[in-house]
C-alpha positions in Angstrom: -52.9 -50.2 61.8 -49.4 -49.7 63.2 -49.1 -53.3 64.3 -50.3 -54.6 60.9 -47.6 -52.4 59.1 -44.9 -53.7 61.4 -46.0 -57.3 60.8 -45.9 -56.8 57.1 -42.4 -55.3 57.3 -41.2 -58.3 59.3 -42.6 -60.7 56.8 -40.8 -59.0 54.0 -37.5 -59.1 55.8 -37.9 -62.8 56.6 -38.6 -63.5 52.9 -35.5 -61.6 51.8 -33.3 -63.5 54.3 -34.7 -66.8 53.1 -33.9 -65.9 49.5 -30.3 -64.9 50.4 -29.8 -68.2 52.3 -31.2 -70.2 49.4 -28.9 -68.3 46.9 -25.9 -69.0 49.1 -26.8 -72.7 49.3 -27.2 -73.0 45.5 -23.9 -71.2 45.0 -22.1 -73.6 47.3 -23.6 -76.6 45.6 -22.5 -75.2 42.2 -19.0 -74.7 43.5 -18.9 -78.3 44.8 -20.4 -79.7 41.6 -18.0 -77.8 39.2 -14.8 -79.7 38.4 -11.4 -77.9 38.6 -11.0 -78.1 34.8 -14.3 -76.4 34.3 -13.3 -73.6 36.7 -10.0 -73.2 34.8 -11.9 -73.1 31.5 -14.3 -70.4 32.8 -11.3 -68.4 34.1 -9.6 -68.6 30.7 -12.7 -67.5 28.9 -13.1 -64.6 31.2 -9.5 -63.6 30.7 -9.9 -63.9 26.9 -13.0 -61.7 27.0 -11.2 -59.2 29.2 -8.2 -59.2 26.7 -10.6 -58.7 23.7 -12.3 -55.8 25.5 -8.9 -54.2 26.3 -7.7 -54.6 22.7 -10.9 -53.1 21.4 -10.4 -50.2 23.7 -6.8 -49.7 22.5 -7.9 -49.7 18.9 -10.7 -47.2 19.6 -8.2 -45.0 21.4 -5.6 -45.2 18.6 -8.3 -44.3 16.0 -9.4 -41.3 18.1 -5.8 -40.2 18.5 -5.1 -40.5 14.8 -8.3 -38.6 13.9 -7.4 -35.8 16.3 -3.8 -35.6 15.0 -5.1 -35.5 11.4 -7.5 -32.7 12.3 -4.7 -30.7 14.0 -2.4 -31.2 11.0 -5.1 -29.9 8.7 -5.7 -26.9 10.9 -2.0 -26.2 11.1 -1.6 -26.4 7.3 -4.5 -24.1 6.8 -3.1 -21.6 9.3 0.3 -21.7 7.5 -1.4 -21.2 4.2 -3.4 -18.2 5.5 -0.2 -16.7 6.9 1.6 -17.1 3.6 -1.4 -15.5 1.7 -1.5 -12.6 4.2 2.3 -12.1 4.0 2.1 -12.2 0.2 -0.7 -9.6 0.1 1.2 -7.3 2.5 4.3 -7.6 0.3 2.3 -6.9 -2.8 0.6 -3.9 -1.2 4.0 -2.6 0.0 5.5 -3.0 -3.4 2.5 -1.3 -5.0 2.8 1.7 -2.6 6.5 2.0 -3.2 5.9 1.9 -7.0 3.2 4.5 -6.8 5.4 6.7 -4.6 8.3 6.4 -7.1 5.9 7.3 -9.9 4.6 10.3 -8.1 8.2 11.4 -7.3 9.2 10.9 -10.9 6.2 12.9 -12.1 6.9 15.7 -9.6 10.5 15.8 -10.7 9.5 15.9 -14.3 7.1 18.8 -13.7 9.7 20.7 -11.7 12.3 20.2 -14.4 9.8 21.4 -17.0 8.9 24.4 -14.9 12.6 25.2 -14.4 13.2 25.0 -18.2 10.2 27.2 -19.0 11.3 29.6 -16.3 14.8 29.7 -17.7 13.5 30.2 -21.2 11.2 33.0 -20.1 13.9 34.7 -18.1 16.2 34.7 -21.2 13.4 36.1 -23.4 12.4 38.9 -21.0 15.9 39.6 -19.7 16.4 42.5 -22.1 12.9 44.0 -21.5 12.4 47.1 -19.4 10.0 47.2 -16.4 7.4 49.1 -18.4 7.5 46.5 -21.2 7.2 43.7 -18.7 4.2 45.3 -17.0 2.5 45.8 -20.4 2.8 42.2 -21.6 2.8 40.1 -18.3 -0.3 39.3 -16.4 0.3 40.7 -12.9 -2.2 38.4 -11.2 -0.6 35.3 -12.8 2.8 36.5 -11.9 1.8 36.8 -8.2 -0.3 33.7 -7.8 0.6 31.4 -10.7 -3.1 31.2 -11.9 -5.5 33.4 -13.8 -9.3 33.2 -13.9 -9.3 34.1 -17.6 -7.0 31.2 -18.5 -6.0 31.1 -22.2 -8.4 33.9 -22.9 -6.3 36.4 -21.0 -4.9 39.3 -23.1 -1.7 39.3 -21.1 1.2 36.8 -21.2 1.4 34.1 -18.5 5.0 33.7 -17.5 5.9 30.7 -15.4 6.0 31.8 -11.7 9.3 31.5 -9.8 7.6 29.2 -7.2 4.8 26.7 -7.4 1.3 28.2 -7.4 -0.8 28.3 -4.3 -4.2 29.0 -6.0 -6.5 27.1 -8.2 -9.5 28.7 -9.9 -12.5 27.0 -11.3 -14.1 29.4 -13.9 -17.8 29.0 -14.0 -17.8 26.0 -11.7 -20.1 27.4 -9.1 -22.9 30.0 -9.6 -25.8 28.6 -7.4 -28.2 30.2 -9.8 -27.0 33.8 -9.1 -27.1 34.7 -12.8 -30.8 34.0 -12.9 -31.3 36.5 -10.1 -29.1 39.3 -11.5 -32.0 41.2 -13.1 -33.7 43.7 -10.8 -33.8 42.9 -7.1 -34.3 39.1 -7.4 -30.9 38.5 -5.9 -32.2 39.9 -2.6 -34.3 36.7 -2.2 -31.1 34.7 -1.6 -30.9 34.6 2.2 -27.7 34.0 4.1 -28.6 30.4 5.1 -29.2 29.5 1.4 -25.8 31.0 0.4 -24.0 29.2 3.2 -25.6 25.9 2.3 -24.7 26.3 -1.4 -21.1 27.3 -0.7 -20.7 24.4 1.8 -21.8 22.0 -0.9 -19.2 23.6 -3.2 -16.5 23.2 -0.6 -17.2 19.5 -0.2 -17.2 19.0 -3.9 -13.9 20.9 -4.3 -12.1 19.2 -1.4 -12.9 15.8 -2.9 -11.3 16.8 -6.2 -8.2 18.2 -4.5 -7.7 15.1 -2.4 -7.4 13.1 -5.6 -4.2 15.1 -6.4 -2.5 15.0 -3.0 -2.5 16.4 0.5 -4.6 19.6 1.1 -3.2 22.0 3.7 -5.8 24.7 3.4 -8.9 25.4 1.3 -10.7 28.7 1.4 -14.0 29.4 -0.3 -15.1 32.9 -0.9 -18.8 33.5 -0.4 -19.8 36.3 -2.8 -22.5 36.9 -5.4 -20.8 39.7 -7.2 -20.5 39.3 -11.0 -16.7 39.5 -10.8 -16.6 36.4 -8.7 -18.3 34.2 -11.3 
């Protein structure tokens, strides 16, 4: 078997060598038969074909470069446009904030001027009153805090406080159903957990309303079910 395989390999190699010799002979005959003019013509055609290929490559490269530059220009224009829009929005936001700040300052100044005028008018009106007369007509709680839980229904006079008030009362804003438990001992059914949950909900509601008016420094909620607290 090994000898047969080696023989087959030698036969293939001999066939390949004969084909190469035959090809070389044919090539030599062609070179001898072709005239110099024909060789020059073939060379010129080959050069023209090479030139055409080179020009085609140059045009394709130029088209690709132009397409890339166009894309880059569009991206750059889009980026500049987005930057302009962002800058304009920031400028408008800044102007709006400044305008709102000026309006708040103007309103605060107007309120303070009004309070000073009212305070001056009240001071002139009660200047000649004695201490007993002042105690009899002025609401002491409003004088101390600047607010009164009775509001306009108070039987005393509410004089403008010398300083801005620190307290805000919400009459009847939060009862958690205590009034429905005031008869008998039903109010004892309100456990501490329920009271804490209810007043926490009140705190969250109140803080949201205060934040609409400005900055909140402190907020205290009194947890009591007494009738005087309602």
